[in-house]
N, CA, C and O atoms as CSV, one atom per row, in Angstrom:
chain,resi,resn,atom,element,x,y,z
A,1,MET,N,N,1.245,-1.285,-0.247
A,1,MET,CA,C,-0.046,0.450,0.336
A,1,MET,C,C,0.900,1.202,0.041
A,1,MET,O,O,0.885,1.871,-0.993
A,2,THR,N,N,2.267,1.227,1.230
A,2,THR,CA,C,2.705,2.545,1.086
A,2,THR,C,C,3.410,2.901,-0.270
A,2,THR,O,O,3.364,4.062,-0.676
A,3,VAL,N,N,4.155,1.785,-1.079
A,3,VAL,CA,C,4.965,1.480,-2.247
A,3,VAL,C,C,4.187,2.031,-3.176
A,3,VAL,O,O,4.788,2.921,-3.777
A,4,ASP,N,N,2.412,1.756,-3.763
A,4,ASP,CA,C,1.591,2.125,-4.222
A,4,ASP,C,C,1.305,4.009,-4.328
A,4,ASP,O,O,1.219,4.802,-5.266
A,5,LEU,N,N,1.239,4.107,-3.029
A,5,LEU,CA,C,0.897,5.601,-3.087
A,5,LEU,C,C,2.283,6.266,-3.427
A,5,LEU,O,O,2.341,7.352,-4.003
A,6,LEU,N,N,3.509,5.484,-3.002
A,6,LEU,CA,C,4.882,6.850,-3.936
A,6,LEU,C,C,4.955,6.457,-4.820
A,6,LEU,O,O,5.565,7.134,-5.648
A,7,TRP,N,N,4.453,5.251,-5.218
A,7,TRP,CA,C,4.559,5.541,-7.252
A,7,TRP,C,C,3.877,6.453,-7.612
A,7,TRP,O,O,4.308,7.395,-8.276
A,8,ALA,N,N,2.072,6.250,-7.027
A,8,ALA,CA,C,1.600,7.365,-7.356
A,8,ALA,C,C,2.198,9.205,-7.175
A,8,ALA,O,O,2.105,10.166,-7.939
A,9,ALA,N,N,2.731,9.062,-5.958
A,9,ALA,CA,C,3.474,10.561,-5.773
A,9,ALA,C,C,4.412,10.708,-7.205
A,9,ALA,O,O,4.382,11.642,-8.006
A,10,VAL,N,N,5.036,9.791,-7.239
A,10,VAL,CA,C,6.345,9.563,-8.083
A,10,VAL,C,C,5.388,10.349,-9.859
A,10,VAL,O,O,5.460,11.380,-10.527
A,11,ILE,N,N,4.640,9.106,-9.882
A,11,ILE,CA,C,3.889,9.197,-11.495
A,11,ILE,C,C,3.854,10.402,-11.639
A,11,ILE,O,O,4.420,10.987,-12.562
A,12,LEU,N,N,2.732,11.316,-10.141
A,12,LEU,CA,C,2.041,13.013,-10.452
A,12,LEU,C,C,2.846,13.884,-10.819
A,12,LEU,O,O,2.798,14.683,-11.754
A,13,LEU,N,N,4.257,13.533,-9.354
A,13,LEU,CA,C,4.839,15.013,-9.843
A,13,LEU,C,C,6.195,14.547,-11.023
A,13,LEU,O,O,7.331,14.852,-10.660
A,14,LEU,N,N,6.134,14.273,-11.546
A,14,LEU,CA,C,6.836,14.235,-12.699
A,14,LEU,C,C,5.811,14.147,-13.863
A,14,LEU,O,O,6.249,14.638,-14.903
A,15,GLY,N,N,4.820,13.751,-13.925
A,15,GLY,CA,C,3.367,13.835,-14.999
A,15,GLY,C,C,3.622,15.603,-15.241
A,15,GLY,O,O,3.787,16.162,-16.326
A,16,VAL,N,N,3.589,16.339,-13.659
A,16,VAL,CA,C,4.172,17.494,-13.612
A,16,VAL,C,C,4.235,18.393,-14.037
A,16,VAL,O,O,3.508,19.348,-14.312
A,17,LYS,N,N,6.017,17.845,-14.184
A,17,LYS,CA,C,6.983,18.237,-14.638
A,17,LYS,C,C,6.761,18.230,-15.823
A,17,LYS,O,O,6.641,19.276,-16.460
A,18,LEU,N,N,6.640,16.763,-16.480
A,18,LEU,CA,C,6.226,17.081,-18.501
A,18,LEU,C,C,5.379,18.508,-18.783
A,18,LEU,O,O,5.577,19.520,-19.455
A,19,ALA,N,N,4.342,18.022,-17.907
A,19,ALA,CA,C,3.205,18.640,-18.656
A,19,ALA,C,C,3.353,20.732,-18.613
A,19,ALA,O,O,2.603,21.553,-19.141
A,20,ALA,N,N,4.554,20.947,-17.809
A,20,ALA,CA,C,4.838,22.559,-17.336
A,20,ALA,C,C,6.262,22.513,-18.235
A,20,ALA,O,O,6.790,23.595,-18.488
A,21,THR,N,N,6.736,21.575,-18.602
A,21,THR,CA,C,8.073,21.403,-19.495
A,21,THR,C,C,7.238,21.593,-20.894
A,21,THR,O,O,7.429,22.577,-21.608
A,22,LEU,N,N,6.351,20.624,-21.204
A,22,LEU,CA,C,5.811,21.113,-22.751
A,22,LEU,C,C,5.069,22.277,-22.660
A,22,LEU,O,O,4.369,22.471,-23.654
A,23,VAL,N,N,4.979,23.289,-21.608
A,23,VAL,CA,C,3.975,24.685,-22.061
A,23,VAL,C,C,5.065,25.002,-22.165
A,23,VAL,O,O,5.158,26.000,-22.879
A,24,LEU,N,N,5.895,24.681,-21.838
A,24,LEU,CA,C,6.781,26.393,-21.378
A,24,LEU,C,C,8.026,26.351,-22.677
A,24,LEU,O,O,8.771,27.293,-22.947
A,25,LEU,N,N,8.006,24.985,-23.376
A,25,LEU,CA,C,9.152,24.577,-24.733
A,25,LEU,C,C,9.020,26.133,-25.778
A,25,LEU,O,O,9.769,26.947,-26.319
A,26,PRO,N,N,7.733,25.895,-25.627
A,26,PRO,CA,C,7.379,26.292,-27.005
A,26,PRO,C,C,7.437,28.658,-27.221
A,26,PRO,O,O,7.208,29.516,-28.073
A,27,ARG,N,N,7.980,28.524,-25.525
A,27,ARG,CA,C,8.141,29.695,-25.346
A,27,ARG,C,C,9.285,30.620,-25.734
A,27,ARG,O,O,10.117,29.717,-25.643
A,28,SER,N,N,9.885,31.477,-26.026
A,28,SER,CA,C,11.353,32.021,-25.705
A,28,SER,C,C,11.760,32.114,-24.098
A,28,SER,O,O,11.040,31.784,-23.156
A,29,PRO,N,N,12.804,32.530,-24.049
A,29,PRO,CA,C,13.891,32.146,-22.225
A,29,PRO,C,C,13.077,33.643,-22.030
A,29,PRO,O,O,11.977,33.569,-21.482
A,30,GLU,N,N,13.413,34.582,-22.320
A,30,GLU,CA,C,12.445,35.258,-21.827
A,30,GLU,C,C,11.123,35.766,-21.381
A,30,GLU,O,O,10.928,36.667,-20.565
A,31,ALA,N,N,10.069,34.930,-22.155
A,31,ALA,CA,C,8.703,35.155,-21.999
A,31,ALA,C,C,8.155,33.853,-20.900
A,31,ALA,O,O,7.007,33.804,-20.459
A,32,ARG,N,N,9.219,32.862,-20.590
A,32,ARG,CA,C,8.950,32.142,-19.756
A,32,ARG,C,C,8.741,32.385,-18.303
A,32,ARG,O,O,8.069,31.790,-17.461
A,33,LEU,N,N,9.749,33.756,-18.240
A,33,LEU,CA,C,8.928,33.978,-16.428
A,33,LEU,C,C,8.352,35.188,-16.979
A,33,LEU,O,O,8.465,35.923,-15.998
A,34,ALA,N,N,7.867,35.824,-17.786
A,34,ALA,CA,C,6.913,37.032,-17.843
A,34,ALA,C,C,5.540,37.581,-17.076
A,34,ALA,O,O,5.178,38.715,-16.764
A,35,SER,N,N,4.977,36.350,-16.925
A,35,SER,CA,C,3.673,36.252,-16.219
A,35,SER,C,C,4.338,35.156,-14.993
A,35,SER,O,O,5.238,34.355,-14.742
A,36,SER,N,N,3.209,35.779,-14.521
A,36,SER,CA,C,3.126,34.508,-12.772
A,36,SER,C,C,2.997,32.757,-13.314
A,36,SER,O,O,3.535,31.751,-12.853
A,37,ARG,N,N,2.220,32.902,-14.261
A,37,ARG,CA,C,2.217,31.771,-14.876
A,37,ARG,C,C,3.097,31.138,-15.123
A,37,ARG,O,O,3.212,30.038,-14.583
A,38,GLY,N,N,3.998,31.580,-15.989
A,38,GLY,CA,C,5.001,31.212,-16.449
A,38,GLY,C,C,6.092,30.707,-15.175
A,38,GLY,O,O,6.562,29.575,-15.061
A,39,ARG,N,N,6.392,32.118,-14.087
A,39,ARG,CA,C,7.063,31.554,-13.197
A,39,ARG,C,C,6.753,30.219,-12.723
A,39,ARG,O,O,7.480,29.226,-12.765
A,40,LEU,N,N,5.360,30.350,-12.182
A,40,LEU,CA,C,5.072,28.939,-11.369
A,40,LEU,C,C,5.185,27.692,-12.081
A,40,LEU,O,O,5.289,26.626,-11.473
A,41,LEU,N,N,5.169,27.776,-13.455
A,41,LEU,CA,C,5.216,26.243,-14.310
A,41,LEU,C,C,7.345,26.422,-14.537
A,41,LEU,O,O,7.732,25.829,-15.543
A,42,TRP,N,N,8.217,26.962,-13.910
A,42,TRP,CA,C,9.112,26.919,-14.380
A,42,TRP,C,C,9.851,26.617,-13.009
A,42,TRP,O,O,11.019,26.244,-12.902
A,43,GLY,N,N,8.728,26.905,-11.731
A,43,GLY,CA,C,9.723,26.249,-10.433
A,43,GLY,C,C,9.009,25.096,-10.455
A,43,GLY,O,O,9.652,24.196,-9.914
A,44,ALA,N,N,7.684,24.659,-10.955
A,44,ALA,CA,C,7.553,23.431,-11.054
A,44,ALA,C,C,8.667,22.131,-11.698
A,44,ALA,O,O,8.879,20.998,-11.266
A,45,THR,N,N,9.183,22.797,-12.790
A,45,THR,CA,C,9.860,21.814,-13.948
A,45,THR,C,C,11.313,21.642,-12.541
A,45,THR,O,O,12.235,20.857,-12.764
A,46,LYS,N,N,11.288,22.286,-11.507
A,46,LYS,CA,C,12.583,22.423,-10.811
A,46,LYS,C,C,12.804,21.764,-9.465
A,46,LYS,O,O,13.824,21.268,-8.987
A,47,ILE,N,N,11.406,21.909,-8.913
A,47,ILE,CA,C,11.290,21.877,-7.691
A,47,ILE,C,C,10.745,20.028,-7.377
A,47,ILE,O,O,11.107,19.428,-6.365
A,48,THR,N,N,9.765,19.327,-8.563
A,48,THR,CA,C,9.052,18.325,-8.383
A,48,THR,C,C,10.317,17.295,-8.760
A,48,THR,O,O,10.316,16.320,-8.008
A,49,PRO,N,N,11.323,17.284,-9.682
A,49,PRO,CA,C,12.339,16.212,-9.502
A,49,PRO,C,C,12.861,16.279,-7.538
A,49,PRO,O,O,12.760,15.247,-6.874
A,50,LEU,N,N,13.254,17.283,-7.040
A,50,LEU,CA,C,13.659,16.535,-6.263
A,50,LEU,C,C,12.762,15.837,-4.683
A,50,LEU,O,O,13.153,15.440,-3.585
A,51,LEU,N,N,11.439,15.981,-5.343
A,51,LEU,CA,C,9.870,15.601,-4.623
A,51,LEU,C,C,9.940,14.101,-4.899
A,51,LEU,O,O,9.837,13.143,-4.133
A,52,ALA,N,N,10.191,14.195,-6.509
A,52,ALA,CA,C,10.321,12.872,-6.663
A,52,ALA,C,C,11.331,12.291,-6.516
A,52,ALA,O,O,11.132,11.703,-5.453
A,53,VAL,N,N,12.453,11.994,-6.893
A,53,VAL,CA,C,13.716,11.761,-6.529
A,53,VAL,C,C,13.602,10.759,-4.679
A,53,VAL,O,O,13.608,9.530,-4.753
A,54,PRO,N,N,13.541,11.209,-3.689
A,54,PRO,CA,C,13.521,10.596,-2.821
A,54,PRO,C,C,12.132,9.688,-2.322
A,54,PRO,O,O,12.185,8.817,-1.453
A,55,CYS,N,N,11.091,10.021,-2.943
A,55,CYS,CA,C,10.156,8.319,-3.168
A,55,CYS,C,C,10.729,7.561,-4.054
A,55,CYS,O,O,10.318,6.401,-4.075
A,56,LEU,N,N,11.558,7.846,-4.806
A,56,LEU,CA,C,12.218,6.663,-5.366
A,56,LEU,C,C,13.313,5.675,-4.872
A,56,LEU,O,O,13.735,4.606,-5.314
A,57,ILE,N,N,13.641,6.511,-3.687
A,57,ILE,CA,C,14.478,6.285,-3.292
A,57,ILE,C,C,13.822,4.881,-1.881
A,57,ILE,O,O,13.963,3.671,-1.704
A,58,ALA,N,N,13.134,5.992,-1.220
A,58,ALA,CA,C,11.952,5.316,-0.481
A,58,ALA,C,C,11.376,3.897,-1.158
A,58,ALA,O,O,11.191,2.883,-0.484
A,59,ILE,N,N,11.153,3.974,-2.418
A,59,ILE,CA,C,10.506,2.558,-2.812
A,59,ILE,C,C,11.316,1.899,-2.581
A,59,ILE,O,O,11.101,0.973,-1.798
A,60,ALA,N,N,12.801,2.104,-3.241
A,60,ALA,CA,C,13.808,0.845,-3.376
A,60,ALA,C,C,14.356,0.254,-1.731
A,60,ALA,O,O,14.984,-0.778,-1.495
A,61,TRP,N,N,13.931,1.168,-0.881
A,61,TRP,CA,C,14.716,1.286,0.267
A,61,TRP,C,C,13.549,0.342,0.425
A,61,TRP,O,O,14.079,-0.769,0.418
A,62,ILE,N,N,12.246,0.184,0.563
A,62,ILE,CA,C,10.984,-0.799,1.346
A,62,ILE,C,C,10.999,-1.864,0.137
A,62,ILE,O,O,10.378,-2.905,0.352
A,63,GLU,N,N,11.537,-1.746,-0.913
A,63,GLU,CA,C,11.385,-2.801,-1.550
A,63,GLU,C,C,12.578,-4.024,-1.322
A,63,GLU,O,O,12.437,-5.224,-1.087
A,64,ARG,N,N,13.782,-3.207,-1.491
A,64,ARG,CA,C,15.396,-3.938,-1.221
A,64,ARG,C,C,16.095,-4.745,-2.284
A,64,ARG,O,O,16.746,-5.705,-2.697
A,65,ASP,N,N,15.260,-3.270,-2.439
A,65,ASP,CA,C,15.979,-3.098,-4.537
A,65,ASP,C,C,17.316,-2.715,-4.801
A,65,ASP,O,O,17.412,-1.519,-5.073
A,66,GLY,N,N,18.660,-3.519,-4.808
A,66,GLY,CA,C,19.817,-2.897,-4.731
A,66,GLY,C,C,20.560,-1.802,-6.079
A,66,GLY,O,O,21.578,-1.121,-6.204
A,67,ALA,N,N,19.646,-2.061,-6.704
A,67,ALA,CA,C,20.061,-1.316,-8.189
A,67,ALA,C,C,19.366,-0.094,-8.086
A,67,ALA,O,O,19.804,0.777,-8.837
A,68,GLY,N,N,18.316,0.257,-7.306
A,68,GLY,CA,C,17.531,1.287,-7.276
A,68,GLY,C,C,18.223,1.809,-5.861
A,68,GLY,O,O,18.605,2.979,-5.853
A,69,MET,N,N,18.417,0.969,-4.597
A,69,MET,CA,C,19.448,2.047,-4.063
A,69,MET,C,C,20.911,2.625,-4.245
A,69,MET,O,O,21.519,3.022,-3.251
A,70,LEU,N,N,21.479,2.676,-5.501
A,70,LEU,CA,C,23.041,2.581,-5.857
A,70,LEU,C,C,22.154,3.619,-6.705
A,70,LEU,O,O,21.713,4.400,-5.862
A,71,VAL,N,N,21.638,4.034,-8.090
A,71,VAL,CA,C,20.896,4.609,-8.975
A,71,VAL,C,C,20.413,5.835,-8.379
A,71,VAL,O,O,20.945,6.937,-8.511
A,72,TYR,N,N,19.331,5.562,-7.689
A,72,TYR,CA,C,18.240,6.862,-6.978
A,72,TYR,C,C,19.294,7.546,-6.515
A,72,TYR,O,O,19.871,8.374,-7.220
A,73,PRO,N,N,19.784,7.175,-4.846
A,73,PRO,CA,C,21.023,8.596,-4.579
A,73,PRO,C,C,21.762,9.078,-5.386
A,73,PRO,O,O,21.945,10.276,-5.173
A,74,LEU,N,N,22.739,8.346,-6.978
A,74,LEU,CA,C,23.455,8.644,-7.589
A,74,LEU,C,C,22.216,10.488,-8.607
A,74,LEU,O,O,22.514,11.641,-8.917
A,75,LEU,N,N,21.354,9.908,-8.668
A,75,LEU,CA,C,19.653,10.509,-9.117
A,75,LEU,C,C,19.785,11.927,-8.556
A,75,LEU,O,O,20.126,12.949,-9.151
A,76,MET,N,N,19.387,11.732,-7.083
A,76,MET,CA,C,19.083,12.730,-6.421
A,76,MET,C,C,20.534,14.029,-5.774
A,76,MET,O,O,20.381,15.148,-5.286
A,77,VAL,N,N,21.622,13.375,-6.010
A,77,VAL,CA,C,22.968,13.903,-5.950
A,77,VAL,C,C,22.785,15.081,-7.298
A,77,VAL,O,O,22.781,16.293,-7.086
A,78,PHE,N,N,22.645,14.495,-8.640
A,78,PHE,CA,C,22.738,14.942,-9.536
A,78,PHE,C,C,21.523,16.051,-9.908
A,78,PHE,O,O,21.675,17.039,-10.627
A,79,VAL,N,N,20.388,15.674,-9.294
A,79,VAL,CA,C,19.265,16.984,-9.148
A,79,VAL,C,C,19.992,18.019,-8.084
A,79,VAL,O,O,20.223,19.227,-8.150
A,80,LEU,N,N,20.183,17.287,-7.344
A,80,LEU,CA,C,20.438,18.420,-5.990
A,80,LEU,C,C,21.968,19.664,-6.599
A,80,LEU,O,O,22.337,20.698,-6.044
A,81,VAL,N,N,22.435,19.119,-7.669
A,81,VAL,CA,C,23.479,19.598,-8.015
A,81,VAL,C,C,23.006,20.690,-9.323
A,81,VAL,O,O,23.209,21.896,-9.190
A,82,ALA,N,N,22.447,20.207,-10.413
A,82,ALA,CA,C,22.091,21.006,-11.665
A,82,ALA,C,C,20.678,21.451,-11.474
A,82,ALA,O,O,20.182,21.969,-12.474
A,83,VAL,N,N,19.906,21.363,-10.396
A,83,VAL,CA,C,18.705,22.306,-10.363
A,83,VAL,C,C,19.557,23.607,-9.672
A,83,VAL,O,O,19.706,24.515,-10.489
A,84,PRO,N,N,19.921,23.778,-8.845
A,84,PRO,CA,C,20.476,24.709,-9.097
A,84,PRO,C,C,21.271,25.397,-9.601
A,84,PRO,O,O,21.030,26.591,-9.779
A,85,LEU,N,N,22.436,24.832,-9.968
A,85,LEU,CA,C,22.988,25.737,-11.594
A,85,LEU,C,C,22.038,26.024,-12.698
A,85,LEU,O,O,22.502,26.831,-13.503
A,86,ILE,N,N,20.777,25.574,-12.987
A,86,ILE,CA,C,20.355,26.085,-13.771
A,86,ILE,C,C,18.997,27.284,-13.488
A,86,ILE,O,O,18.287,27.857,-14.314
A,87,ALA,N,N,19.007,27.354,-12.077
A,87,ALA,CA,C,18.009,28.216,-11.619
A,87,ALA,C,C,19.653,29.388,-11.115
A,87,ALA,O,O,19.341,30.556,-10.884
A,88,TRP,N,N,20.628,29.176,-11.028
A,88,TRP,CA,C,21.592,30.307,-10.919
A,88,TRP,C,C,22.011,30.826,-12.469
A,88,TRP,O,O,21.758,31.932,-12.947
A,89,ARG,N,N,22.512,30.044,-12.922
A,89,ARG,CA,C,22.436,30.218,-14.499
A,89,ARG,C,C,21.379,31.243,-15.425
A,89,ARG,O,O,21.782,32.091,-16.220
A,90,ARG,N,N,19.751,30.907,-15.077
A,90,ARG,CA,C,18.718,31.673,-15.600
A,90,ARG,C,C,18.583,33.051,-14.898
A,90,ARG,O,O,17.828,33.969,-15.218
A,91,PHE,N,N,19.398,33.008,-13.959
A,91,PHE,CA,C,19.013,34.483,-13.756
A,91,PHE,C,C,20.324,35.068,-13.255
A,91,PHE,O,O,20.309,35.891,-12.340
A,92,GLY,N,N,21.295,34.729,-13.741
A,92,GLY,CA,C,22.397,35.602,-13.932
A,92,GLY,C,C,23.439,35.279,-13.020
A,92,GLY,O,O,24.496,35.897,-13.147
A,93,ARG,N,N,23.309,34.218,-11.909
A,93,ARG,CA,C,24.434,34.395,-10.778
A,93,ARG,C,C,25.260,33.390,-10.406
A,93,ARG,O,O,25.744,33.073,-9.320
A,94,ALA,N,N,25.377,32.704,-12.098
A,94,ALA,CA,C,26.545,31.560,-11.805
A,94,ALA,C,C,27.249,32.338,-13.231
A,94,ALA,O,O,26.780,33.141,-14.037
A,95,GLY,N,N,28.802,31.573,-13.081
A,95,GLY,CA,C,29.648,32.279,-14.317
A,95,GLY,C,C,29.267,32.032,-15.578
A,95,GLY,O,O,29.877,32.542,-16.518
């Protein structure tokens, strides 16, 4: 039951990320943050992986999935590094 709820959360979160990305892709980079809706969608593309990956780690731990326990923490490290870099670059704060 818990694993099913975690999978549902992962699917929902990544679905939100996909939908937000598909809405934002046709827009120019300047127009993406021009409206409050665009800022909300852009934020959703950055926050949802930060919420989904811990759910994947929990699923792997509950199911005692050795491969998942190796891959998902590495994915979390990547997300924790990539998301701030993208945000800082977008707002002109990184090299």
